[in-house]
C-alpha angles and dihedrals in degrees: 000000000000119000138198094012131165119263092247090052090051091051091048092052091048092051092047091055098040118092124209111260105230104166112129137204140175116245133177112264091240089059097042098090112123095019125109120239116254093193139044112253119219127187113257091196144012116276115243090027091209138017107280141180121255091196143049108250141078131325109226144159106252092222090069092062103054108144096008115156140145089266091046109029120184119221123217129184112248109225101179148314131270121204130193105278096032122122108256093188089068093058130075135178124205130206111300093020136109136183129212108247131189129211109282095016120131119253116250120238113276095033126107104171144027126229115213111240087235087069093056141055087248091240118184102206099014122021126202110214121202102190140058118236130213119223110282096006112154086012129133111204123223108264095008091132094045139333130236109272094023118137103246105171128020125225109262094032115137112242117235131163089282094056090045089054092050092049091050090045092061092047099258117152097177137024139194113250138171112261115248116242117265108243126190122190128207126186121195138194133102088223090065121100122194116242112261095040125097113271108234124195114289094021132108129197118257107253097155095070092053096043096047092045093046093048092049089052090051088052090052098252107104109196117245090218140014111190137167117222127194122241095273120121094207094049092047093047090053092048091049091049092053091047091051090063090082108358120111090189133021120194119195130182126204134016097068102115130071104273123121091259097043091114103169094090093055094040092052091050092050089049091051094236121159110241106216098182142352125196123020119209095246135104125253113031098017097153093070116145126209117194140161129219115185103305096341125101113214119199113186115194136189119279090229106100100229092040088054095046096045093052092042085064097040099043109022098048093060087050091052092046092052093044096048101026085226114145089203088087095056109107112232115230119218141174124227143167120249115239091199139016128267108219102201127095115232111217088166125039104279133202116204127190111245146156123242126198132155094346094310126112121205129183125225120251114251139042124335101206117136090244095056118100102170092079091056091077114111095003116142102173147029118240108224111213115186121234114269095030121142125215114317120238132220110267093027119138112241139183121242139193108211117225 
């Protein structure tokens, strides 16, 4: 087991030991958001499947409107009306004729343009038109969005509302995706009381379980289980063993340091897990443990809320990216200018919660201890302060990891 390693070394070790998750499943398109495609998607038809009007107005042949103006309107006989959903192939206009046409409706044969109704007198049997039209003006061509047989979505693409719309637009009701990893979360600590129960002296409410679970949901990997376990090595080892039967990843909080009730070390040994590293040279949350048991990755984080959340971002996201091959999990790095100073010295590499906008970096008001959660509100980045740095000054350029 390696100890007291740099963050980049920890990430490298995690990525070396994490296998790509290649299991696939079919899901309904309406439930596919957040998954990655396990197949290339080709268009089964042209879109639009016929020439259609983008405006409400009149379908015409442009040659009938040469010289039309408000001073010299041209009159055409109105032979009918086409609505969205009608069969355009069944309709035809001749020279000197027009048809009312609605947005999304197919063009009738013989027409090559649409006149907006604002450029007419909106006549029902005869329409007076006040404007010339060029060929194919106000005209959506068949297949102008995409052609039949065209590659629309590549295998490995992350599915968002746009991809769901495209899939639905070509008539797909289900799609092959890569299964998301199964994640189980365990919080520890006899001092922890579950929300909803009376808070007795010496106890604190469990915020870690909620925060870790909620963040995983935001990242698109809803945990299969969130459980609190008492400070008992044997009980925890048994719970971990049961979870490893189907879990790809287990995240624990608490019990990772060197106190008498820091039970993760003993529980992992009872389980028979291989401890890959313990302690990362970052503040907060330095006593994180990464271990592997059979095919399950176990990431054990600090019990201090901000320590847990910072290292959930820094260590779990690379694991998820390697496991899913989804670039969504890669944290974007950014530079910014501090709008205020940070008074603390940073003997160890320090990550500070912050807010970035338009090149400026501001710090939340309140305390910055690893146990504080109030100052997490509104933060969208982690300020990365190198080891050996003194207090930061207003106007100083800083490095950020975007959340």
